[in-house]
Structure formats: structure tokens, C-alpha cells
C-alpha positions as CSV (number, residue, x, y, z in Angstrom):
1,X,0.1,0.1,0.1
2,X,1.2,3.6,-0.8
3,X,2.4,5.8,1.9
4,X,-0.7,7.2,3.6
5,X,0.8,10.6,4.2
6,X,1.5,11.0,0.5
7,X,-2.0,9.9,-0.4
8,X,-3.6,12.4,2.1
9,X,-1.1,15.1,0.9
10,X,-2.3,14.6,-2.7
11,X,-5.8,14.9,-1.6
12,X,-5.2,17.9,0.2
13,X,-3.3,19.6,-2.7
14,X,-6.6,19.1,-4.7
15,X,-9.0,20.2,-2.1
16,X,-10.6,23.6,-2.6
17,X,-11.9,23.5,1.0
18,X,-8.3,22.9,2.4
19,X,-6.7,25.7,0.5
20,X,-9.4,28.1,1.6
21,X,-9.1,27.3,5.3
22,X,-5.3,27.3,5.1
23,X,-5.6,31.1,4.3
24,X,-7.3,31.4,7.8
25,X,-4.9,29.1,9.6
26,X,-2.0,31.1,8.3
27,X,-3.5,34.4,9.5
28,X,-3.8,33.2,13.0
29,X,-1.1,30.6,13.7
30,X,2.6,31.3,14.1
31,X,3.6,27.8,15.3
32,X,2.7,24.3,14.3
33,X,-0.7,23.1,13.4
34,X,-2.4,19.8,12.7
35,X,-5.6,18.7,11.0
36,X,-7.8,16.6,13.1
37,X,-11.2,14.9,13.2
38,X,-13.4,13.7,10.4
39,X,-11.9,15.9,7.6
40,X,-8.8,13.6,8.1
41,X,-10.1,10.0,8.9
42,X,-13.3,10.2,6.9
43,X,-11.5,11.4,3.9
44,X,-8.8,8.7,4.2
45,X,-11.5,6.2,4.6
46,X,-13.0,7.5,1.4
47,X,-9.7,7.3,-0.4
48,X,-8.9,3.8,0.8
49,X,-12.3,2.2,0.6
50,X,-14.7,4.7,-1.2
51,X,-16.6,5.4,2.2
52,X,-19.0,8.2,1.5
53,X,-18.2,11.7,2.8
54,X,-20.4,14.8,3.3
55,X,-20.1,17.4,0.7
56,X,-20.0,20.3,3.2
57,X,-16.7,20.7,5.1
58,X,-16.2,20.8,8.8
59,X,-12.4,21.1,9.4
60,X,-10.7,21.1,12.7
61,X,-7.3,22.4,13.2
62,X,-5.2,22.3,16.4
63,X,-2.8,25.3,16.7
64,X,0.3,25.3,18.9
65,X,0.0,29.1,19.7
66,X,-3.0,31.1,20.2
67,X,-3.2,34.8,18.8
68,X,-4.2,37.6,20.9
69,X,-7.0,38.2,18.5
70,X,-8.3,35.9,15.8
71,X,-8.7,37.3,12.3
72,X,-10.8,36.3,9.4
73,X,-11.2,36.7,5.6
74,X,-14.2,38.9,4.3
75,X,-16.6,36.0,3.5
76,X,-16.2,34.1,6.7
77,X,-17.7,34.9,10.0
78,X,-16.2,34.2,13.4
79,X,-18.4,32.5,16.1
80,X,-17.6,30.3,19.1
81,X,-18.0,26.6,19.3
82,X,-19.2,24.6,22.3
83,X,-15.9,25.0,24.0
84,X,-15.4,28.6,23.4
85,X,-12.8,28.3,20.6
86,X,-13.3,30.2,17.3
87,X,-15.4,28.7,14.7
88,X,-15.2,30.3,11.3
89,X,-18.3,30.0,9.0
90,X,-18.8,30.5,5.4
91,X,-22.1,28.9,4.2
92,X,-21.9,25.2,4.8
93,X,-18.2,25.5,5.4
94,X,-16.8,25.4,9.0
95,X,-13.4,25.7,10.5
96,X,-12.6,25.2,14.2
97,X,-9.4,26.5,15.4
98,X,-8.4,24.9,18.5
99,X,-5.6,26.3,20.6
100,X,-3.6,23.3,21.9
101,X,-3.6,24.4,25.3
102,X,-7.5,24.8,25.4
103,X,-8.4,21.3,24.5
104,X,-11.2,20.4,27.0
105,X,-9.9,16.9,27.7
106,X,-6.5,18.2,28.9
107,X,-8.2,20.6,31.3
108,X,-10.7,18.0,32.8
109,X,-8.2,15.3,32.9
110,X,-5.1,17.4,34.0
111,X,-3.1,16.2,31.1
112,X,-0.1,18.3,29.7
113,X,-1.2,19.8,26.3
114,X,0.9,18.2,23.5
115,X,-0.2,16.7,20.2
116,X,0.9,13.2,21.4
117,X,-1.4,13.5,24.4
118,X,-4.2,14.8,22.4
119,X,-4.0,11.5,20.3
120,X,-4.3,9.6,23.7
121,X,-7.6,11.4,24.7
122,X,-9.5,11.1,21.5
123,X,-12.7,9.0,21.9
124,X,-12.3,6.6,19.2
125,X,-9.2,4.9,17.8
126,X,-10.1,6.2,14.3
127,X,-9.9,9.8,15.7
128,X,-6.5,9.2,17.2
129,X,-4.9,10.6,13.9
130,X,-3.7,13.9,12.9
131,X,-2.1,15.5,9.9
132,X,1.0,17.7,10.7
133,X,0.4,20.4,8.2
134,X,4.0,21.9,8.3
135,X,5.6,18.3,7.7
136,X,3.0,16.9,5.4
137,X,2.8,13.8,7.6
138,X,0.1,11.8,9.2
139,X,0.8,10.9,12.9
140,X,-1.0,8.6,15.2
141,X,-0.2,5.0,15.0
142,X,-3.5,3.9,16.6
143,X,-5.6,6.0,14.3
144,X,-3.6,4.7,11.2
145,X,-3.9,1.1,12.3
146,X,-7.7,1.6,12.8
147,X,-7.9,2.8,9.2
148,X,-5.8,0.2,7.6
149,X,-7.5,-2.4,9.6
150,X,-11.0,-1.1,9.3
151,X,-11.5,-1.6,12.8
152,X,-12.8,0.9,15.5
153,X,-12.5,0.9,19.3
154,X,-12.9,3.0,22.1
155,X,-9.5,4.8,22.5
156,X,-9.9,6.9,25.8
157,X,-13.1,5.6,27.8
158,X,-13.1,8.9,30.1
159,X,-13.3,11.2,27.0
160,X,-15.9,8.9,25.3
161,X,-18.1,9.1,28.6
162,X,-17.7,13.0,28.8
163,X,-18.5,13.4,25.1
164,X,-21.4,10.9,25.0
165,X,-22.8,12.5,28.3
166,X,-23.1,15.9,26.6
167,X,-25.3,14.2,23.8
168,X,-27.4,12.1,26.1
169,X,-26.7,9.0,24.1
170,X,-24.9,5.8,25.4
171,X,-21.3,5.2,24.5
172,X,-22.3,1.9,22.9
173,X,-24.9,3.5,20.5
174,X,-22.5,6.3,19.3
175,X,-19.7,3.7,18.7
176,X,-22.1,1.6,16.6
177,X,-23.1,4.6,14.6
178,X,-19.7,5.7,14.0
179,X,-18.6,2.0,13.0
180,X,-21.7,1.8,10.7
181,X,-21.0,5.2,9.0
182,X,-17.4,4.0,8.1
183,X,-18.2,0.4,7.4
184,X,-15.8,-0.6,10.1
185,X,-15.8,-3.6,12.6
186,X,-16.0,-2.8,16.4
187,X,-13.3,-4.4,18.4
188,X,-12.4,-4.0,22.1
189,X,-9.0,-2.8,21.7
190,X,-6.5,-2.0,18.9
């Protein structure tokens, strides 16, 4: 199999949504940044297995440094997401810029804010993946393994319980929904 980082980099090079959000990321971040979430793992699942993806874009980027004031472009509005971080909106396109130090699970679980620790606190194994924008490289061996094996497991039970509690749905039900949407098998551990 080809190198996943190269496959994903090629996808990003041809992604209009990615090019657009990178303008906003560059306006606001002076340090390292990482793409996370569904825009990474769902698009990789699509590239590998033709798993369907939504047409609208919802992109999440973790930033190493937080600016004093967030800046936007003319066609984008700045709102706040559930956790108080900036959410940039342009029609059906959304970009969440997440300062590394403000990640909810770091605060609630008293964890040092690093990208490696972020990969440890994601709910699902498939979410334990990030794309290092500066180095054009996928990181997160658990997430990569989850994608390659088409298997999904709870990655961090504490984070899963906190997240699922907010939605008032069981951990098991949401895990089943995620597995079904990706056509992945549920396993106890990866």
C-alpha cells in the first residue's frame, strides 16, 4: 500500500476547502498546526475504501499557539464553538481553530497539552490521527492502524463518557453509529 501521508497530501493539494481554510490558519497561527477529526479520517476512509463523505466541510485544526485576536477573511464569520474556541463559518463550510492548550480533555483530565497527548485522549481509535500541516505527515499509530484494519474501538473511555454524556446517548450507541458510517468492525482494543 502507498504511503498514507502521500495519499492524503495529494488529496489536500486538490482540495478547494483545504486551500481556503489554510488562508485563515496562516492568518492566525505562528507555530505548528495539525488537521484533526473527520476531515482527516473520513477522507482517508473514502480514499482507501470509497466510504461516502459529506459534501460540506467541517474542518478542525489544532494550533500550537493562540493569537491575541483571531482574524478572518471577508466571506467568513467568526463565532464560538461549544468549548469557546473560534469557529469560522462560510455557508456550509466550517473551520474550528483549537488552541492546543485549550483542549477540553486536557483541562478536565489534568493532562499536559501536547499533540501526542491529544492522540491519547480522543474518543475513538480512528480519531487518534492527525495531519502535521508543516511536515505534511500523518501521525497517530492507533488511528492509522484503525484505518488500515477497518476496525474501531474506544480509544479513551473517560473522553468517550464525557463526550457521550453531553449528547445524552450511550457510548455503545454512538460507537455503533460511527462504525456503521465508516463500514468498520468494532473491536474491544486495537
